C-alpha positions, -999 to +999 in steps of 0.1 A: +412+925+354+374+926+346+356+913+377+332+894+355+361+872+343+371+862+378+361+826+387+337+822+416+350+808+449+336+773+457+339+761+493+342+723+494+331+705+525+351+673+533+377+681+507+400+653+518+373+627+517+360+606+488+333+628+474+347+661+486+381+653+472+367+642+439+347+675+437+377+696+446+399+680+420+373+683+393+368+720+401+406+727+402+409+709+368+383+733+355+402+763+368+377+771+395+390+787+428+385+761+455+383+768+492+389+734+508+373+729+542+395+705+562+399+696+599+437+691+596+455+713+570+487+693+576+471+661+564+488+647+532+455+649+512+450+685+523+485+694+513+480+677+479+451+700+472+470+730+483+498+721+459+472+721+431+461+756+441+433+751+466+430+774+497+429+754+529+405+765+556+401+747+589+365+740+597+345+715+618+309+705+612+303+705+649+314+741+651+288+763+634+309+795+637+338+778+619+314+769+591+302+805+588+337+818+587+347+792+561+317+800+539+319+838+542+330+852+508+324+819+490+300+821+461+290+784+461+293+754+483+296+717+477+286+697+508+280+661+518+273+644+551+279+610+565+263+587+591+296+567+594+314+590+619+301+572+650+271+594+656+248+576+632+220+591+612+209+616+638+244+631+638+243+633+600+211+653+602+226+677+627+256+682+605+235+687+574+213+713+590+244+731+604+259+732+569+227+746+554+222+771+582+257+784+578+254+787+540+221+806+544+235+829+572+263+842+550+243+844+518+259+817+497+245+819+461+241+782+454+246+749+473+252+715+457+243+689+483+254+653+476+225+632+489+216+597+477+195+581+450+160+576+462+162+601+491+129+617+481+111+584+477+105+573+513+128+543+512+128+537+550+166+531+547+179+550+577+209+566+560+188+576+530+161+591+553+187+612+571+197+627+538+161+633+529+157+653+562+187+674+553+173+680+518+140+691+534+158+715+557+177+731+528+144+735+509+127+750+540+154+776+543+148+788+507+185+783+500+192+780+462+204+744+459+208+714+437+205+679+451+230+655+435+218+620+443+243+593+434+234+556+434+255+527+448+293+535+447+314+512+425+340+515+452+318+495+475+322+465+453+359+463+460+359+473+496+361+436+508+367+416+476+361+400+452+386+372+455+400+344+434+389+310+445+400+279+425+408+301+395+374+318+395+367+354+406+338+352+431+315+381+438+292+378+468+264+402+478+232+399+498+212+406+466+194+381+443+214+372+412+189+386+387+183+420+403+200+449+385+219+473+406+227+509+395+262+520+403+284+551+399+321+560+404+330+585+431+352+603+406+321+609+384+302+623+414+329+649+417+328+657+380+290+660+382+292+683+412+317+705+395+294+708+364+264+717+387+285+743+405+298+759+373+263+760+358+237+764+386+202+755+374+216+731+348+192+702+357+154+705+357+138+704+391+170+711+410+179+674+414+196+646+395+200+609+403+235+601+390+242+566+375+271+552+355+261+516+350+235+490+358+242+453+361+229+422+378+250+402+402+259+378+375+269+406+351+290+422+379+309+390+384+314+386+347+330+421+345+353+413+374+363+380+359+370+397+325+392+423+342+413+395+358+413+373+327+394+346+346+359+332+348+335+351+372+309+336+395+282+354+415+268+340+447+237+357+463+239+357+500+211+359+525+204+391+543+214+374+576+251+379+566+246+415+575+245+405+612+213+423+620+225+457+609+191+474+603+204+501+580+222+477+556+195+451+558+168+477+548+191+490+520+197+456+504+160+447+508+151+480+490+175+471+462+156+439+456+122+455+456+123+471+421+123+498+411+149+509+435+175+534+422+161+553+392+191+571+378+190+580+341+221+574+321+214+599+293+208+627+319+239+616+339+260+618+307+250+655+302+270+662+334+297+636+330+304+628+293+330+602+302+309+583+327+326+551+340+308+518+335+320+489+356+346+475+331+359+510+324+362+518+361+381+486+368+406+495+340+410+530+353+417+518+388+440+490+378+420+466+400+435+432+407+418+404+427+429+392+461+435+355+468 
């Protein structure tokens, strides 16, 4: 076989998580060879990827040598980090730097790092700033990279609701009713990541803020109501409902101080032609309300 026809190997960090899983599945759908980095190869989600053709490699973000071993021989890497593993934003920065260092050490050709919309704009939101620090480290290393910056996940809207109350679907967020919020489906983040990995350098400037829809609170409630065949109502909550959580409070305050997210739909569609808007995403997930 001509070596030029052989698909590159893409190492996917967090392949059993939301974003990593979406990226791995999109790459496999495109016929790309996937090396799935997992902590537990016996986990059902890991075995599902293996059944689709992914190679499973055990790796731990807190073990730099395991990362170098996992990346060695890979052409490209998809990586993301999280502040939600108990170590907070400082732990996220440590993980991100370790990922970048390992990729640079073994000579990875291209890294797609999933960051967050607004990371480069000094938002002062702690878990946005941690991703900015990771981006800066990647840049300082001179590692060829693209920063994929998704906006608010559509999945966040259904994490704790909405619910039906007296025949009405009620959506509540600590956000003024007339403020538009940009949103994107995790599945589409994976598709965008796969596109960027298959065609490095595809977006100008090496970064893209990914968005699938933009709606006010009232419009979000209307979409949920329509999906349930019921009226929808939006109730804006005060920031105090966040219980003093500094990170979440700063994020929702930033949302309300427009412009916040600045994703561009046309640019996003060049990477994901079938982008989900909120109604389409609700249909695709088969969402039904609680209550």
